[in-house]
C-alpha positions in Angstrom: 145.7 16.8 46.1 148.9 15.7 44.6 150.9 13.0 46.2 155.1 13.0 46.3 157.4 10.5 46.9 160.4 11.7 49.0 163.7 10.8 50.3 164.9 12.9 53.6 167.3 12.6 56.4 166.2 12.9 59.9 168.1 14.6 62.8 170.4 11.6 63.2 171.1 11.6 59.5 169.0 8.4 58.9 167.7 8.1 55.4 163.8 8.1 55.3 161.5 7.2 52.3 158.0 8.0 52.4 154.9 9.8 50.7 153.3 13.1 51.6 150.5 15.1 50.0 150.7 18.9 49.3 149.4 21.3 47.2 152.8 22.1 45.4 156.4 20.9 45.7 157.4 23.8 47.9 154.5 23.1 50.4 155.6 19.5 50.3 159.1 20.3 51.4 157.9 22.8 54.0 155.7 19.9 55.4 158.7 17.6 55.5 161.0 20.2 57.1 158.0 20.9 59.7 158.4 17.3 60.5 162.0 17.8 61.4 163.4 16.2 58.4 165.6 17.4 55.6 164.3 16.7 52.1 166.8 15.2 49.6 164.7 14.5 46.8 161.0 14.7 45.6 159.0 13.2 42.9 155.5 13.8 41.9 153.6 10.2 41.8 151.2 10.1 39.1 147.9 8.4 40.1 146.3 5.9 37.7 144.1 4.2 40.0 141.1 6.3 40.6 139.1 5.4 37.5 136.4 7.0 36.2 135.9 9.2 39.4 139.0 11.4 38.3 138.6 11.9 34.6 137.7 8.9 33.0 141.2 7.9 32.1 141.9 5.3 29.4 143.1 2.0 30.1 146.8 1.6 29.8 149.4 -1.4 30.2 150.7 -0.1 33.5 147.0 -0.3 35.0 147.7 -4.3 34.8 150.5 -4.2 37.3 149.1 -1.2 39.5 145.5 -2.8 40.1 144.6 -3.0 43.7 143.9 -6.5 44.6 141.0 -7.1 47.3 143.4 -9.1 49.5 145.5 -5.8 50.0 142.4 -4.1 50.5 141.1 -6.5 53.4 144.6 -6.3 55.0 144.4 -2.5 55.1 141.0 -2.6 56.3 142.0 -4.9 59.1 144.8 -2.7 60.2 142.8 0.6 59.7 140.2 -1.0 62.3 142.9 -2.0 64.6 144.5 1.7 64.7 140.9 3.4 65.2 140.1 0.6 67.7 143.3 1.5 69.7 142.1 5.2 69.7 143.9 6.8 66.9 142.1 9.8 65.2 141.2 8.6 61.6 143.8 10.8 60.0 146.8 9.9 62.1 145.6 6.1 61.6 145.9 6.8 57.7 149.1 8.1 57.9 150.5 5.4 60.1 148.7 3.1 57.7 150.2 4.7 55.0 153.9 4.1 56.1 153.1 0.2 56.7 151.4 -0.7 53.4 153.9 -2.5 50.9 151.7 -2.1 47.8 152.9 1.4 45.9 149.4 1.7 44.4 147.5 1.4 47.5 150.2 3.5 49.4 149.4 6.4 47.0 145.8 6.2 47.3 145.8 6.1 51.2 148.0 9.1 51.1 145.4 10.9 48.6 142.6 9.9 50.8 144.3 11.3 54.0 144.7 14.6 52.3 141.1 14.7 51.1 140.1 13.8 54.8 142.3 16.6 56.1 140.4 19.1 53.7 137.2 18.3 55.4 135.8 15.5 53.3 134.3 12.6 55.0 136.2 9.2 54.8 133.4 7.7 52.5 133.5 10.4 50.1 137.4 10.2 49.9 137.1 6.2 49.2 134.3 7.1 46.5 137.1 8.6 44.4 138.6 5.3 44.0 135.9 3.0 42.6 138.4 0.6 41.3 139.7 -0.3 44.8 136.8 0.4 47.0 133.5 -1.2 46.0 129.9 0.3 46.5 129.4 -2.1 49.5 132.6 -0.8 51.0 131.7 2.6 50.7 128.1 2.4 52.0 129.0 0.6 55.0 131.9 3.1 55.8 129.5 6.0 55.3 127.1 4.2 57.7 129.7 3.6 60.3 130.8 7.3 60.2 127.4 8.4 60.7 126.8 6.1 63.8 130.2 6.4 65.2 130.9 2.7 64.8 133.7 2.8 62.3 136.0 0.5 63.8 133.2 -2.1 63.9 132.1 -1.7 60.5 135.8 -1.9 59.4 136.2 -5.3 61.2 133.0 -6.6 59.5 134.2 -5.5 56.0 137.6 -7.2 56.7 135.6 -10.3 57.8 133.5 -10.3 54.9 136.2 -9.7 52.3 138.2 -12.5 53.8 135.2 -14.9 53.3 134.8 -14.0 50.0 138.5 -14.0 48.9 138.9 -17.5 50.7 136.0 -18.9 49.0 137.4 -17.6 45.4 140.7 -19.2 46.3 139.3 -22.6 47.2 137.4 -22.6 43.9 140.4 -21.6 42.0 142.7 -23.9 43.8 140.4 -26.8 43.2 140.5 -26.2 39.5 144.2 -25.8 39.1 144.9 -29.5 39.0 142.3 -30.4 36.3 143.7 -27.4 34.1 147.1 -28.4 34.5 146.3 -32.0 33.3 144.5 -30.5 30.3 147.2 -28.3 29.4 149.9 -31.0 29.7 147.7 -33.5 27.8 147.3 -31.1 25.0 150.8 -30.4 24.8 151.8 -34.4 24.8 149.2 -35.0 21.8 150.6 -32.0 19.8 154.0 -33.5 20.3 152.9 -36.8 19.2 151.2 -35.6 16.1 153.9 -33.1 14.9 157.1 -34.8 16.1 156.8 -38.4 16.7 154.1 -39.7 14.5 155.9 -38.3 10.9 159.0 -40.0 11.9 157.6 -43.4 12.7 155.1 -43.2 9.6 158.2 -42.7 7.5 158.9 -46.4 7.8 155.7 -47.1 5.8 156.1 -44.9 3.0 157.7 -47.7 0.8 154.7 -50.1 1.7 152.6 -50.9 -1.7 149.5 -51.9 0.3 147.0 -49.4 1.8 147.5 -48.5 5.3 144.6 -49.2 7.9 142.1 -46.7 8.4 143.2 -45.4 12.0 146.6 -44.9 10.5 145.1 -42.9 7.7 143.4 -40.9 10.3 146.5 -40.6 12.4 148.6 -39.4 9.2 146.0 -37.0 8.0 145.8 -35.6 11.5 149.4 -35.2 11.9 149.6 -33.6 8.5 146.9 -30.9 9.1 148.8 -30.0 12.3 152.2 -29.7 10.6 150.7 -27.6 7.9 148.0 -25.8 9.2 149.0 -25.3 12.9 149.0 -21.5 12.4 145.3 -21.6 11.2 144.5 -23.4 14.8 146.2 -20.8 16.4 144.5 -18.0 14.9 141.0 -19.6 15.4 141.5 -19.9 19.0 142.6 -16.4 19.2 139.6 -15.2 17.1 137.2 -17.4 19.3 138.8 -15.8 22.3 138.0 -12.1 20.8 134.7 -13.1 19.7 133.7 -14.4 23.2 135.0 -11.2 24.8 133.1 -9.0 22.4 129.9 -11.0 23.0 130.2 -10.9 26.6 131.0 -6.8 26.5 127.7 -6.6 24.6 124.8 -6.1 27.1 122.4 -8.6 24.9 125.4 -11.4 24.5 126.4 -11.2 28.2 122.6 -11.9 29.4 122.4 -14.8 26.5 125.8 -16.2 28.3 124.8 -16.0 31.7 121.3 -17.3 31.2 122.7 -20.4 29.5 125.3 -20.7 32.1 122.8 -20.9 34.7 120.9 -23.8 32.9 124.1 -26.1 32.7 124.0 -29.2 34.5 126.1 -29.0 37.9 127.8 -25.8 36.8 124.6 -23.9 36.6 123.8 -25.1 40.3 127.3 -24.2 41.3 127.0 -20.3 40.0 123.5 -20.1 41.5 124.9 -21.0 45.0 128.0 -18.9 44.6 125.9 -16.1 43.5 123.7 -16.9 46.8 126.8 -16.5 48.9 127.9 -13.1 47.6 124.3 -11.8 47.5 123.3 -12.8 51.3 126.8 -11.8 52.8 126.9 -8.5 51.0 123.1 -7.6 51.8 123.1 -8.8 55.3 126.3 -7.0 56.0 124.8 -3.8 54.5 121.5 -4.2 56.7 123.4 -4.8 59.6 125.1 -1.7 59.4 122.0 0.8 58.9 121.8 0.6 55.1 118.0 0.6 54.3 116.4 -2.3 52.1 116.1 -0.5 48.8 119.7 1.3 48.4 121.0 -2.1 49.8 119.5 -4.1 47.0 120.6 -1.6 44.2 124.4 -2.2 45.8 123.9 -6.0 45.6 122.7 -5.7 42.2 126.0 -4.4 40.8 128.2 -7.1 42.6 126.5 -10.4 41.9 128.3 -10.9 38.6 125.8 -12.6 36.9 123.3 -10.3 34.5 120.5 -12.6 34.7 120.5 -12.7 38.5 121.3 -8.7 38.7 117.8 -8.3 36.7 115.9 -10.6 39.1 117.6 -8.6 42.2 116.5 -5.3 40.3 112.8 -6.4 39.7 112.9 -7.8 43.5 113.8 -4.2 44.6 110.8 -2.6 42.7 108.3 -5.5 44.0 109.7 -4.6 47.4 109.4 -0.9 46.9 105.5 -1.9 46.4 105.3 -3.5 49.9 106.2 -7.0 48.7 108.3 -9.2 50.9 111.9 -9.8 50.0 111.6 -13.5 49.9 108.6 -13.5 47.3 110.1 -10.6 45.5 113.0 -12.9 44.5 111.2 -16.1 44.0 111.2 -15.1 40.1 112.3 -17.4 37.2 113.9 -19.4 40.1 117.1 -17.4 40.0 118.2 -18.4 43.7 118.3 -21.8 45.3 114.8 -22.6 47.0 116.4 -23.2 50.3 117.8 -19.6 50.0 114.2 -18.1 49.5 112.7 -20.3 52.1 115.3 -18.9 54.5 114.9 -15.4 53.7 111.2 -15.7 54.1 111.6 -17.5 57.7 114.1 -14.5 58.6 111.5 -11.9 57.3 108.8 -13.6 59.5 110.9 -13.6 62.6 112.2 -10.3 62.2 115.8 -11.5 62.0 116.6 -11.1 58.5 120.0 -10.0 58.6 121.1 -13.0 60.7 119.3 -15.3 58.4 121.1 -13.8 55.4 124.4 -14.5 57.0 123.4 -18.1 57.9 122.3 -18.4 54.2 125.9 -17.2 53.1 127.6 -19.6 55.7 125.4 -22.6 54.3 125.9 -22.1 50.6 129.4 -21.3 51.3 130.0 -25.0 52.4 127.8 -26.4 49.7 129.9 -24.4 47.0 133.1 -26.0 48.6 131.6 -29.5 48.4 130.5 -29.0 45.1 133.8 -27.5 43.7 135.4 -30.8 45.4 133.1 -33.1 43.6 133.3 -31.8 40.4 137.0 -31.8 40.6 137.1 -35.4 41.8 134.8 -36.1 38.8 136.7 -34.2 36.2 140.0 -35.8 37.0 139.1 -39.4 36.0 137.3 -38.2 33.1 140.4 -36.2 31.4 142.6 -39.1 32.5 140.2 -41.5 30.4 140.0 -39.1 27.5 143.9 -38.7 27.4 144.4 -42.4 27.7 141.8 -42.9 24.8 144.0 -40.7 22.6 147.2 -42.0 23.4 145.7 -45.7 22.8 144.4 -44.8 19.4 147.7 -43.3 18.6 149.6 -46.4 19.5 147.1 -48.5 17.8 147.2 -46.5 14.5 151.1 -47.1 14.7 151.1 -50.8 15.8 148.5 -51.9 13.0 150.7 -51.3 9.8 153.6 -53.1 11.9 151.6 -56.2 12.5 150.7 -56.2 8.9 154.2 -55.9 7.6 155.1 -58.8 10.2 152.4 -61.1 8.5 153.7 -60.2 5.0 157.3 -61.3 6.3 156.0 -64.5 7.4 
């Protein structure tokens, strides 16, 4: 159903702005008048957020600025749970929610979802039209909540789960900002030294008849290379980025990258633990809300991010369908940390798998945070040492000819 952005006057001549869904512009104006308002302007809002579910639209630049962020979905979910818990019917809750949301993209989606629900569709089916905004986990949990009559509880759990996942990602991102900033500043300083400072200082030694020291020759050659062929370096970096992107888009290439990533020291272990958090948190929430094991594993397979581990989950689901226990089925190629496998097996034996999966997520979330902090603490001095070594070499290369000139003068 089309969604319109409107401006209207209320009974006290106060200007109102909002959105409304209707079959046509005339129907939209009629709905506004029925609400006791006088429509002034009406504009059809074009939706580009529905993704593949609405015609497989091609990517365009505006999608970069209209993408729905997980944090926005999390806040919306929390507010919707509060409204439904307070006794609002779903349609009224969506209408009230639409007026509170600040994101234009999400506002359009909520208005369209409300219209779909009014037409008789379930809330889960209405959400399924927007796969770019709502994950399969989200949609399946909402569907389970609708069928069991516990929608507000499910929405609260979804909000909690999303908040924890986003908080963990934010902590990892924040921990890496400082090392990345140091790296960028170091690269900028070295580039300035090579391109601008070094040539001016080296011009002092042009009239020297004796051969320059080896470090100075290396510095001069590197400086000339940067000044003359800097554009080649830029092209190589861009080409490398595009090549990596092309490889990652290829199924075999992505599987190779993801497999090699897991074998890296320190970082591979971090990826395994982070994936274990995503796997356990999502699977535990799905099972907790009545989704059966095999469909839940199918959903989790698509959200773990790592192709190698996703394949392990898919193979594990096949073994589970044959009657194998989940813990033993996942203990393939050591994709998951041994502790996670052991806790899953204990949960299966005690008949409390859902609670154990949530404990796994909590345990490994703390381990991920600790590992990230340790890696950050380790990276900082290493980068500072590298930077200090480069600067020392430049200073040495400049000072050596000066020492030789001083000896000649004596």
